C-alpha positions in Angstrom: 5.6 3.5 33.6 8.2 2.2 31.2 9.7 4.6 28.8 8.1 5.3 25.4 11.2 3.8 23.8 10.6 0.5 25.6 6.9 0.5 24.6 8.0 1.0 20.9 10.5 -1.9 21.3 7.8 -4.1 22.8 5.5 -3.4 19.9 8.2 -4.1 17.4 9.4 -7.3 19.1 6.0 -8.8 19.7 4.6 -8.2 16.3 8.0 -9.1 14.6 8.0 -12.4 16.5 4.4 -13.1 15.3 5.4 -12.5 11.7 8.5 -14.7 12.1 6.4 -17.4 13.6 4.1 -17.3 10.5 7.0 -18.0 8.2 8.2 -20.9 10.5 4.8 -22.5 10.6 4.3 -22.2 6.8 7.7 -23.8 6.1 7.0 -26.6 8.7 3.7 -27.3 7.1 5.1 -27.1 3.5 2.8 -24.3 2.6 5.0 -21.2 2.1 3.2 -17.9 1.1 -0.3 -19.2 2.1 -3.2 -16.8 2.0 -4.0 -17.4 5.7 -0.4 -16.6 6.6 -0.5 -13.5 4.6 -3.6 -12.3 6.4 -1.9 -12.8 9.8 1.2 -10.9 8.5 -0.9 -8.1 7.1 -2.8 -7.9 10.4 0.5 -7.7 12.3 1.8 -4.9 10.1 -1.5 -2.9 10.3 -1.4 -3.4 14.1 2.2 -2.1 14.2 1.4 1.0 12.2 -1.7 1.8 14.3 0.0 1.3 17.6 3.1 3.3 16.7 0.9 6.1 15.5 -1.0 6.1 18.8 2.3 6.1 20.8 3.5 9.1 18.7 0.3 11.0 19.3 1.2 13.9 21.6 -2.1 15.8 21.9 -3.7 13.6 24.5 -5.0 14.7 27.8 -3.3 12.2 30.0 -0.2 10.8 28.3 0.5 8.1 30.9 -3.0 6.7 30.8 -2.9 6.8 27.0 0.3 4.8 26.8 -1.1 2.2 29.2 -4.1 1.9 26.9 -1.8 1.4 24.0 0.1 -1.4 25.9 -3.2 -3.2 26.8 -4.3 -2.8 23.1 -1.0 -4.4 22.1 -1.7 -7.4 24.4 -5.3 -7.9 23.1 -4.4 -7.6 19.4 -1.3 -9.8 19.8 -3.3 -12.4 21.5 -5.8 -12.4 18.5 -3.0 -12.6 16.0 -1.5 -15.6 17.9 -4.9 -17.3 17.9 -5.0 -16.8 14.1 -1.4 -18.1 13.9 -2.4 -21.2 15.7 -5.1 -21.9 13.2 -2.5 -22.2 10.5 -1.3 -25.5 11.9 
């Protein structure tokens, strides 16, 4: 299992890249600050906050299993956010 620090970095990088991609797509389409883009960004921020809170939760029975579940949740939510991002085109 990768370290907790690596998991936190992965969460930060993945969701940060999604937010950056929203800005790039909006500028490319000539629609900066669109409502749809704001929804994706808000979703990424909410996902970040929720996942970091779960990583920092210490009172779990099996910490390693818990962190694996957080990583898989990151994958699922990031995939959903990317799908929403692709709809901005």
